[in-house]
C-alpha positions in Angstrom: -136.9 120.3 99.6 -139.9 119.6 102.1 -142.0 118.4 99.1 -139.4 116.1 97.6 -139.8 115.0 101.4 -143.3 114.3 101.3 -143.5 112.8 97.1 -141.0 110.2 97.9 -143.0 109.1 101.3 -146.1 109.6 98.9 -145.8 108.1 95.9 -144.4 104.3 96.4 -148.2 103.5 98.3 -150.0 105.6 95.4 -148.5 103.4 92.9 -149.0 99.9 94.5 -152.7 101.2 95.5 -153.4 102.1 91.7 -152.3 99.0 90.7 -154.9 97.1 93.1 -157.3 99.7 92.0 -156.5 98.4 88.3 -156.2 95.0 89.2 -160.1 94.6 89.9 -161.5 93.7 86.6 -165.0 93.4 87.1 -166.7 96.0 89.0 -164.2 99.0 89.7 -164.7 100.9 93.3 -165.3 104.5 93.8 -162.6 106.6 94.0 -164.1 108.9 96.8 -164.2 106.0 99.0 -160.8 105.0 98.2 -159.9 108.1 99.1 -161.5 108.3 102.4 -159.8 104.7 103.0 -156.4 106.7 102.5 -157.2 109.3 104.8 -158.3 107.2 107.3 -155.7 105.2 107.3 -153.5 108.8 107.1 -155.5 109.6 110.4 -154.6 106.7 112.2 -150.9 108.8 112.9 -153.1 110.6 116.1 -154.4 108.4 117.9 -150.8 106.6 117.9 -149.4 109.8 118.7 -151.6 110.3 121.7 -151.0 106.3 122.3 -147.9 107.3 123.4 -147.9 110.8 124.5 -150.2 109.3 127.2 -148.4 106.1 127.9 -144.6 106.4 127.7 -143.6 103.8 129.9 -145.8 101.3 128.0 -144.0 101.9 124.8 -140.3 102.0 126.8 -140.9 99.0 128.7 -137.8 97.3 129.5 -137.4 93.5 129.4 -134.0 91.7 131.4 -133.9 89.1 127.6 -133.1 90.8 124.7 -135.1 88.7 122.7 -138.4 89.3 124.7 -137.4 93.3 124.4 -137.3 92.4 120.4 -140.2 90.5 120.3 -142.0 93.2 122.8 -141.0 95.9 119.8 -141.8 94.1 116.5 -144.9 92.2 117.0 -146.6 94.4 120.3 -145.1 97.8 120.0 -145.1 98.0 116.1 -147.2 95.2 114.6 -149.8 94.6 117.5 -151.2 98.5 117.8 -150.8 99.3 113.7 -152.3 96.5 112.8 -155.1 96.4 114.9 -156.3 100.2 114.2 -156.0 99.3 110.3 -158.3 96.4 111.4 -161.0 98.2 113.4 -161.1 101.1 110.3 -161.7 98.4 108.3 -164.8 96.4 110.3 -166.1 100.0 111.3 -165.9 101.7 107.7 -165.3 99.5 105.1 -167.5 96.4 105.7 -170.5 98.6 106.5 -170.1 100.5 103.3 -172.7 99.5 100.1 -169.4 99.3 97.6 -168.4 96.5 99.8 -169.8 94.5 97.4 -167.4 91.8 95.8 -164.5 89.6 97.3 -161.6 91.8 95.5 -162.8 95.2 97.6 -162.0 93.2 100.8 -158.1 94.1 99.7 -158.8 96.7 97.8 -159.4 99.0 100.7 -157.7 97.3 103.3 -154.7 98.1 100.9 -156.2 101.9 100.6 -156.2 102.3 104.6 -152.8 100.4 105.0 -151.3 102.7 101.9 -152.8 106.0 103.5 -151.0 105.3 107.5 -147.9 104.4 105.2 -147.5 107.6 104.0 -147.7 109.5 106.9 -145.6 107.2 108.8 -142.9 107.1 105.7 -142.8 111.2 105.7 -142.4 111.0 109.7 -139.2 108.5 109.4 -137.8 110.4 106.0 -137.6 113.9 108.3 -136.7 112.0 111.3 -134.3 109.4 109.8 -132.4 111.4 107.6 -131.6 114.7 109.4 -128.0 113.8 109.9 -127.5 113.6 106.6 -129.7 116.5 105.5 -127.3 118.3 107.9 -124.2 116.9 106.6 -125.4 117.8 103.3 -125.9 121.3 104.4 -123.2 122.1 105.7 -120.8 120.3 102.9 -123.2 121.4 99.9 -124.1 117.9 98.9 -127.1 116.3 99.7 -127.2 113.3 97.4 -126.3 110.7 100.4 -129.6 112.2 102.3 -131.6 111.7 99.2 -130.6 108.4 98.7 -131.0 108.1 102.8 -134.4 109.2 102.1 -135.5 107.1 98.8 -133.9 104.2 100.6 -136.5 104.5 103.7 -139.7 105.1 101.7 -138.8 102.6 99.2 -138.9 99.9 102.4 -141.2 101.6 104.5 -144.4 102.7 101.8 -144.0 100.0 98.9 -143.9 96.8 101.3 -144.2 97.3 104.9 -147.7 98.0 105.7 -149.4 98.0 101.9 -148.6 93.9 101.0 -149.4 93.5 104.9 -152.9 94.9 104.5 -153.5 92.6 101.1 -153.2 89.7 103.3 -155.5 91.0 106.1 -157.8 92.1 102.8 -158.0 88.7 101.6 -159.0 86.9 104.7 -161.8 89.8 105.4 -163.2 89.1 102.0 -163.4 85.5 102.2 -165.4 86.1 105.8 -167.5 88.3 104.4 -168.5 86.9 100.9 -167.0 82.8 100.7 -167.3 81.8 104.4 -170.2 84.0 106.4 -170.6 81.2 108.7 -167.5 81.7 109.4 -166.8 85.3 109.9 -165.1 85.8 112.9 -162.6 83.2 112.4 -161.8 84.7 109.4 -161.8 88.4 111.1 -159.5 87.2 113.7 -157.0 85.7 110.8 -156.8 89.1 109.0 -156.0 90.6 112.5 -153.5 87.2 113.0 -151.8 87.1 109.6 -151.2 91.4 109.5 -149.6 91.1 113.2 -147.2 88.5 112.1 -146.2 89.3 108.4 -145.6 92.7 110.2 -143.7 91.4 113.0 -141.9 89.1 111.0 -140.7 92.3 108.9 -139.4 94.2 112.0 -137.6 91.4 113.1 -135.6 90.7 110.1 -134.8 95.0 110.4 -133.8 94.3 114.0 -132.2 91.2 114.1 -130.2 91.0 111.0 -126.8 92.1 110.9 -126.0 91.4 107.7 -127.5 91.1 104.5 -130.9 93.1 105.4 -131.8 93.9 102.3 -131.5 90.7 100.6 -133.5 89.1 103.2 -136.2 91.9 103.2 -136.5 91.6 99.4 -137.3 87.6 99.5 -139.3 87.5 102.1 -141.3 90.5 100.3 -141.2 88.5 97.1 -143.0 85.4 99.2 -145.7 87.8 100.1 -146.0 88.6 96.5 -146.5 85.3 95.1 -148.8 85.0 98.0 -151.2 87.7 97.5 -151.2 86.8 93.6 -152.5 83.7 94.5 -155.0 85.4 97.0 -156.2 88.1 94.5 -156.7 85.6 92.0 -159.0 83.0 94.2 -161.0 86.8 95.2 -161.6 87.9 91.2 -162.6 84.3 90.5 -165.3 84.5 93.2 -166.6 87.8 91.8 -170.4 87.8 91.1 -169.6 90.7 88.6 -167.6 87.5 86.5 -170.9 86.1 85.3 -172.6 87.6 82.2 -174.8 90.5 82.0 -178.1 88.5 81.9 -177.2 85.9 85.0 -176.9 89.3 87.3 -179.5 90.0 89.8 -180.9 93.6 89.5 -178.7 95.2 93.0 -175.2 93.2 91.1 -176.8 95.0 87.7 -177.6 98.5 90.1 -174.1 98.4 91.3 -172.2 97.3 87.9 -173.7 100.7 85.5 -172.7 103.0 88.9 -169.1 101.3 88.6 -169.0 102.4 85.2 -170.4 105.6 85.6 -167.6 106.1 88.1 -165.0 104.8 85.7 -166.0 107.7 83.2 -165.1 110.5 85.6 -161.8 108.4 87.3 -159.3 110.6 86.1 -160.3 113.6 86.6 -161.1 112.6 90.6 -157.9 111.0 90.7 -156.1 114.5 90.2 -158.6 115.9 92.3 -158.1 113.6 95.3 -154.1 113.3 94.7 -154.3 116.9 95.6 -156.5 117.0 98.6 -154.7 113.7 99.7 -151.1 116.3 99.8 -153.0 119.0 101.6 -154.8 116.6 103.5 -151.3 114.8 105.0 -149.5 117.9 105.0 -152.0 119.1 107.7 -152.0 116.0 109.5 -148.3 116.1 109.9 -148.4 119.5 111.8 -151.5 118.3 113.6 -149.8 115.7 114.9 -146.7 118.1 116.0 -149.1 119.8 118.3 -150.7 117.0 120.1 -147.2 115.5 120.5 -145.7 118.9 122.2 -148.9 119.4 123.9 -148.7 116.3 125.9 -145.3 116.8 126.3 
């Protein structure tokens, strides 16, 4: 049962990450770097749990206005903290990496961090959110409601929840690092701002809308997907590796050759890293539980 739960949390984000990986037409990223970013995203659950344990009063602040309460929960408790930590990882880890050498890399690595966090978060949501249907299913012997609840949570929170927000933030990181270097700080701010904004709007739809929630989410996410496709095309068009080989610099040629070497071993590396990710996230889940128990 636990493996099925983990698979539901794991699979959607990985599929989207693979789609972004193969959308990189000109210079593929090494899987070990994507894997490292994925694990960094998953590891963000530890400081979030630490903050929740050390500052429970902040996470349970009550406001006299219901609207302010919803805005605080949607844009501060969830969006600001989570998107802020993801941005910090990308800035500290990704932008300093030698593999971060073309605009589209901003999307790929940001999505990898977001997918790692989404996998862990979904695993927790699936386990806690469907516990009632699980208990009822164990009593009656019919687990169909439990599986439907688990799949719904995974589909909504993994695939669009974090990965799409990460892609939009990654676009602005790439613009600041490669295309508008003189305005780097402005585009870094926009990466964080739009990540929080998109995340917060998603949360608002879930919290406020009583009817047609799923339809509104689908429309909102479809709108984001269209925007991301346009952004991705822009970044790919600005890739230095789009030029013919004889126009590439020595540094670009070396990066391209290294990319081709990585591509030759991608399948085997993907299988190995997938197993390591599964083991790593399960370990993080139980470590997080121990930390939570200590501070409570």
